[in-house]
C-alpha positions as CSV (number, residue, x, y, z in Angstrom):
1,X,13.9,-74.8,-30.9
2,X,12.7,-71.6,-31.0
3,X,12.9,-69.4,-34.5
4,X,16.0,-67.7,-33.4
5,X,19.8,-69.2,-34.1
6,X,22.8,-67.6,-32.9
7,X,25.1,-68.0,-36.1
8,X,27.9,-65.8,-34.5
9,X,30.3,-68.6,-33.2
10,X,30.6,-70.2,-36.6
11,X,30.6,-67.3,-38.6
12,X,33.4,-65.7,-36.6
13,X,35.5,-69.2,-37.2
14,X,34.5,-69.4,-40.8
15,X,35.0,-65.8,-41.8
16,X,39.0,-66.6,-41.2
17,X,38.8,-69.0,-43.9
18,X,37.0,-66.6,-46.2
19,X,33.3,-68.2,-45.5
20,X,30.1,-66.4,-45.3
21,X,27.3,-68.1,-43.5
22,X,23.4,-67.0,-43.5
23,X,20.3,-68.6,-42.2
24,X,17.8,-69.7,-44.9
25,X,15.3,-71.4,-42.4
26,X,15.3,-73.3,-39.3
27,X,12.8,-76.1,-39.4
28,X,12.5,-77.7,-35.8
29,X,16.0,-78.5,-34.5
30,X,17.7,-78.4,-38.1
31,X,19.6,-75.5,-39.3
32,X,19.5,-74.5,-43.3
33,X,22.4,-72.5,-43.9
34,X,23.7,-70.8,-47.3
35,X,27.3,-70.9,-47.7
36,X,29.1,-68.0,-49.6
37,X,32.8,-67.8,-50.5
38,X,33.9,-64.5,-49.5
39,X,37.6,-65.0,-51.0
40,X,36.9,-66.1,-54.6
41,X,40.7,-67.0,-54.8
42,X,40.1,-69.5,-52.0
43,X,37.2,-71.6,-53.1
44,X,38.7,-74.5,-53.7
45,X,40.2,-74.2,-49.8
46,X,37.0,-74.4,-48.3
47,X,36.0,-77.9,-47.3
48,X,33.3,-79.7,-49.1
49,X,29.8,-79.4,-48.1
50,X,29.3,-83.0,-46.3
51,X,32.7,-82.2,-44.1
52,X,31.8,-78.6,-43.4
53,X,28.3,-79.6,-42.0
54,X,29.3,-81.5,-38.7
55,X,32.0,-78.7,-38.2
56,X,29.6,-76.0,-38.2
57,X,27.2,-78.3,-36.1
58,X,29.8,-78.4,-33.5
59,X,30.4,-74.6,-33.9
60,X,26.9,-73.7,-33.0
61,X,26.0,-76.2,-30.5
62,X,26.8,-74.6,-27.5
63,X,25.3,-71.5,-28.2
64,X,22.2,-73.5,-29.7
65,X,22.0,-76.8,-27.5
66,X,18.9,-78.1,-29.1
67,X,20.4,-77.7,-32.4
68,X,20.1,-81.3,-33.9
69,X,21.6,-80.8,-37.6
70,X,23.0,-78.4,-40.1
71,X,21.9,-78.5,-43.7
72,X,24.2,-76.5,-46.2
73,X,23.5,-75.0,-49.6
74,X,26.9,-74.8,-51.3
75,X,26.8,-72.7,-54.3
76,X,30.3,-74.6,-55.3
77,X,28.2,-77.6,-56.1
78,X,25.5,-76.4,-58.3
79,X,27.0,-75.3,-62.1
80,X,26.8,-71.9,-63.0
81,X,24.0,-71.1,-65.6
82,X,25.1,-70.6,-69.0
83,X,24.4,-66.6,-69.6
84,X,24.2,-67.8,-73.6
85,X,20.9,-67.4,-74.5
86,X,19.7,-70.8,-76.4
87,X,18.9,-70.3,-80.2
């Protein structure tokens, strides 16, 4: 697969739900994407990563037929760092 990945089919659908997607890297036929929640009031409305990955793959595959897998980095799964300095 070339270094270009057309994310627009997924971006258009996901934007309606307040989700942004950006490419971290394309490794072979696997796309590594970063999810961002645009509408913070609805972060809990967005599907969990393990359910979202096959949906995004299905949306991207028609424009990227060689795409084999989508791996999403979801910031909701990582706890926010504590801004309080350790003493």
